[in-house]
Wavefront OBJ file of the C-alpha trace (Angstrom):
o trace
v 0.058 0.032 0.037
v 1.156 3.793 -0.713
v 2.688 4.908 2.437
v 3.748 1.782 4.008
v 6.643 2.933 5.565
v 5.791 6.439 6.250
v 7.764 7.811 9.283
v 10.097 4.928 9.058
v 13.972 5.527 8.458
v 15.794 3.078 6.234
v 19.994 2.692 6.274
v 20.966 1.280 3.070
v 24.517 0.159 2.192
v 25.692 -0.135 -1.199
v 23.100 2.537 -2.198
v 24.802 3.775 -5.315
v 23.485 1.686 -7.763
v 22.220 -2.287 -8.241
v 20.250 -3.789 -5.530
v 20.938 -0.898 -2.956
v 19.695 2.029 -5.325
v 16.660 -0.112 -6.317
v 15.678 -0.940 -2.641
v 16.041 2.995 -1.484
v 13.948 4.126 -4.274
v 11.494 1.835 -3.412
v 11.507 2.394 0.297
v 11.394 6.100 -0.624
v 8.341 5.415 -2.824
v 6.623 4.033 0.234
v 7.535 6.780 2.498
v 10.882 5.886 4.251
v 13.491 8.519 4.829
v 16.712 7.124 3.497
v 20.157 7.033 4.671
v 22.139 5.914 1.637
v 25.871 4.611 2.223
v 28.142 3.844 -0.364
v 31.935 3.798 -1.001
v 31.477 5.882 -4.078
v 35.127 5.429 -5.681
v 37.079 2.629 -7.292
v 38.647 -0.005 -5.406
v 41.650 -1.689 -6.245
v 39.932 -5.095 -5.892
v 37.893 -6.559 -7.556
v 38.581 -3.921 -10.043
v 35.802 -3.123 -11.736
v 33.743 -0.043 -11.415
v 31.894 1.158 -7.961
v 29.069 3.331 -7.720
v 30.260 7.307 -7.381
v 29.543 10.337 -5.836
v 27.557 11.492 -8.750
v 25.502 8.142 -8.378
v 24.599 8.943 -4.665
v 23.634 12.831 -5.866
v 21.209 11.256 -8.529
v 19.690 8.603 -5.959
v 18.871 11.470 -3.396
v 17.333 13.757 -6.308
v 15.184 10.545 -7.161
v 13.983 10.263 -3.819
v 13.371 13.872 -3.732
v 11.076 13.570 -6.790
v 9.297 10.889 -4.521
v 8.625 13.761 -1.994
v 11.442 11.564 0.419
v 13.994 12.927 2.204
v 17.501 11.205 1.705
v 20.978 11.837 3.415
v 23.747 10.417 1.466
v 27.310 9.362 2.692
v 30.424 8.326 0.676
v 32.282 6.002 3.152
v 33.825 2.612 3.311
v 31.805 -0.175 5.166
v 35.367 -1.555 6.471
v 36.133 2.045 8.276
v 34.323 1.774 11.484
v 35.056 5.622 11.815
v 32.964 6.568 8.495
v 30.174 4.205 9.578
v 29.698 5.711 13.196
v 29.802 9.243 11.678
v 26.921 8.275 9.018
v 24.983 6.434 11.700
v 25.228 9.433 13.912
v 24.543 11.943 11.528
v 21.596 10.042 10.346
v 19.928 9.684 14.096
v 20.701 13.213 14.506
v 18.744 14.254 11.296
v 16.064 11.577 11.525
v 15.817 10.786 15.436
v 15.794 6.771 14.230
v 16.547 4.091 12.388
v 13.720 1.460 11.464
v 15.397 -0.660 8.847
v 19.059 -1.806 8.073
v 19.621 -3.204 4.606
v 23.212 -4.796 4.704
v 23.790 -4.716 0.839
v 27.301 -3.501 0.338
v 29.335 -6.141 -1.310
v 31.684 -7.297 -4.038
v 32.050 -10.460 -5.956
v 35.161 -11.856 -8.148
v 36.164 -15.386 -9.639
v 39.295 -16.970 -8.597
v 40.714 -20.580 -7.350
v 41.069 -20.905 -3.682
v 44.701 -22.181 -4.132
v 44.985 -19.198 -6.501
v 43.707 -16.004 -4.453
v 45.854 -13.686 -2.782
v 45.381 -12.648 0.632
v 44.408 -9.006 -1.049
v 41.739 -10.883 -2.713
v 40.581 -12.860 0.222
v 40.756 -10.144 2.990
v 38.901 -7.670 0.818
v 36.110 -10.213 0.039
v 35.712 -11.013 3.672
v 36.227 -7.644 5.034
v 33.422 -5.948 2.676
v 30.951 -8.692 2.409
v 31.149 -9.936 5.954
v 33.148 -7.976 8.169
v 31.552 -4.617 6.853
v 27.947 -6.103 7.648
v 28.950 -6.228 11.036
v 30.404 -3.145 11.523
v 27.228 -1.419 10.311
v 25.098 -3.264 12.327
v 27.270 -3.198 15.316
v 26.297 0.777 15.340
v 22.930 0.447 14.308
v 21.857 -2.334 16.511
v 22.199 0.102 20.025
v 19.800 2.483 17.964
v 17.200 -0.152 17.428
v 17.440 -1.643 20.845
v 16.713 1.967 22.468
v 13.528 2.177 20.139
v 12.372 -1.286 21.029
v 12.164 -2.215 17.328
v 13.854 -2.713 13.869
v 14.420 -4.774 10.838
v 17.727 -6.072 9.849
v 18.268 -7.629 6.233
v 21.161 -8.823 5.201
v 21.921 -9.281 1.551
v 23.682 -13.039 1.226
v 23.216 -14.863 -1.940
v 22.369 -18.584 -3.218
v 26.069 -18.625 -2.531
v 25.461 -18.402 1.280
v 23.277 -21.906 0.756
v 25.609 -23.916 -1.667
v 29.154 -24.100 -2.736
v 30.182 -22.426 -6.144
v 33.413 -23.287 -7.905
v 35.822 -20.271 -8.013
v 33.883 -18.159 -5.708
v 34.830 -19.818 -2.624
v 36.078 -16.639 -1.018
v 32.435 -14.994 -1.862
v 30.580 -18.065 -0.982
v 32.537 -17.873 2.472
v 31.351 -14.337 2.768
v 27.949 -15.232 2.135
v 27.816 -18.269 4.262
v 29.047 -16.045 7.274
v 26.365 -13.618 6.377
v 23.883 -16.501 6.747
v 25.479 -17.393 10.046
v 25.561 -14.018 11.504
v 21.454 -13.404 10.483
v 20.577 -16.626 12.411
v 22.959 -15.556 15.585
v 21.422 -11.830 15.592
v 18.057 -13.264 15.152
v 18.470 -15.092 18.407
v 20.334 -12.260 20.285
v 17.612 -9.286 19.332
v 14.651 -10.908 19.259
v 14.066 -10.194 22.978
v 14.307 -6.242 21.795
v 11.479 -6.699 19.057
v 14.243 -6.875 16.521
v 13.760 -8.786 13.356
v 16.783 -10.325 11.352
v 16.594 -12.019 7.935
v 18.718 -12.874 4.928
v 17.790 -12.779 1.346
v 19.559 -15.153 -1.064
v 19.239 -14.023 -4.707
v 20.703 -15.747 -7.774
v 22.214 -13.860 -10.523
v 21.112 -10.065 -10.610
v 21.341 -7.749 -13.604
v 23.418 -5.131 -11.832
v 26.705 -3.187 -12.833
v 28.708 -5.560 -10.582
v 27.644 -8.369 -12.996
v 28.754 -6.435 -15.930
v 31.775 -5.491 -14.211
v 32.752 -9.279 -13.411
v 31.959 -9.886 -17.418
v 34.381 -7.217 -18.577
v 37.030 -8.744 -16.146
v 36.325 -12.496 -17.570
v 36.180 -11.213 -21.143
v 32.695 -12.335 -21.201
v 29.199 -10.676 -22.018
v 26.934 -10.113 -19.133
v 24.548 -13.060 -20.676
v 27.776 -15.329 -20.473
v 28.432 -14.547 -16.409
v 24.713 -15.027 -16.090
v 24.185 -18.536 -17.647
v 27.851 -19.708 -16.412
v 26.875 -18.756 -12.827
v 23.237 -19.193 -12.465
v 21.540 -22.573 -13.977
v 18.180 -21.052 -12.807
v 15.116 -23.177 -13.531
v 12.792 -20.471 -14.887
v 13.934 -19.165 -18.116
v 16.006 -16.032 -16.988
v 19.704 -15.527 -17.348
v 19.130 -13.587 -13.794
v 16.770 -11.268 -11.866
v 16.307 -7.663 -11.718
v 17.181 -5.173 -8.887
v 13.639 -4.465 -8.348
v 13.046 -8.025 -7.444
v 15.403 -7.929 -4.786
v 13.932 -4.576 -3.491
v 10.321 -6.163 -3.378
v 11.835 -8.699 -1.391
v 13.465 -6.253 1.138
v 10.276 -4.589 1.339
v 8.247 -7.585 2.280
v 10.731 -8.525 4.993
v 10.796 -5.086 6.586
v 7.083 -4.701 6.674
v 4.337 -5.738 9.015
v 3.508 -8.597 6.612
v 6.450 -10.341 8.015
v 6.168 -9.313 11.508
v 6.820 -12.967 12.652
v 9.268 -13.897 10.359
v 12.911 -13.519 12.072
v 16.116 -15.919 11.558
v 14.886 -16.919 8.003
v 16.300 -17.008 4.692
v 14.370 -15.707 1.778
v 15.459 -17.631 -1.574
v 15.002 -15.494 -4.612
v 16.674 -18.404 -6.857
v 14.569 -18.561 -9.956
v 14.729 -22.262 -9.140
v 18.565 -22.476 -9.099
v 18.840 -24.485 -5.783
v 16.155 -26.981 -6.700
v 18.546 -28.632 -9.075
l 1 2 3 4 5 6 7 8 9 10 11 12 13 14 15 16 17 18 19 20 21 22 23 24 25 26 27 28 29 30 31 32 33 34 35 36 37 38 39 40 41 42 43 44 45 46 47 48 49 50 51 52 53 54 55 56 57 58 59 60 61 62 63 64 65 66 67 68 69 70 71 72 73 74 75 76 77 78 79 80 81 82 83 84 85 86 87 88 89 90 91 92 93 94 95 96 97 98 99 100 101 102 103 104 105 106 107 108 109 110 111 112 113 114 115 116 117 118 119 120 121 122 123 124 125 126 127 128 129 130 131 132 133 134 135 136 137 138 139 140 141 142 143 144 145 146 147 148 149 150 151 152 153 154 155 156 157 158 159 160 161 162 163 164 165 166 167 168 169 170 171 172 173 174 175 176 177 178 179 180 181 182 183 184 185 186 187 188 189 190 191 192 193 194 195 196 197 198 199 200 201 202 203 204 205 206 207 208 209 210 211 212 213 214 215 216 217 218 219 220 221 222 223 224 225 226 227 228 229 230 231 232 233 234 235 236 237 238 239 240 241 242 243 244 245 246 247 248 249 250 251 252 253 254 255 256 257 258 259 260 261 262 263 264 265 266 267 268
């Protein structure tokens, strides 16, 4: 229903493009105020393009056109000082944080025995440690409120192994474990925690992966997906719809659960 999240505040990481951007816009359309956090600069690993400050600015403009309020932060989820400053600014401006979408993440291919320490550390630090650092600062806000929803963006790789993606799978399995552990810890405070597990998603990350591998985006989708349904991948808006459902009162008794958006991949 329109305005479903009126009065709510959502903190979205990796918000500049892809799944984070689609989710921020969908939440703003339903009345939420948005805190959009993104590294907004190139990273040495994995080497494809990240979101930019211009992307953050255009996101804020898009939310404004929907009548919403959007704070933007160019920051790295690996840097506690940057995360802390963004959370403090959000609570100063909006007074609360009701929804955390832990979405910031990277992906890259590599055989386990050929990965560099830089590759391993970057993957685990961004995808897993970064999610913990952000949640560590937002959970106390939610505890004081006596309510909140945390949604961790895992992957089908967080429920099964995948060749040439061992470091990525390790980070996403870690998010699955964090989700279940946080759900146990935070239920007494009225805070729900769930994870989503998409198959391949049509995002700039997949385009960047294709360029690094010398493949077309469709090649990447077909190689990594194996969906039952006749689609090479799903769209960012499909992920956004799942996040909105889990964040809503319609999912008020769902916690510690994986929501799978795999087009049938895990059925194989």
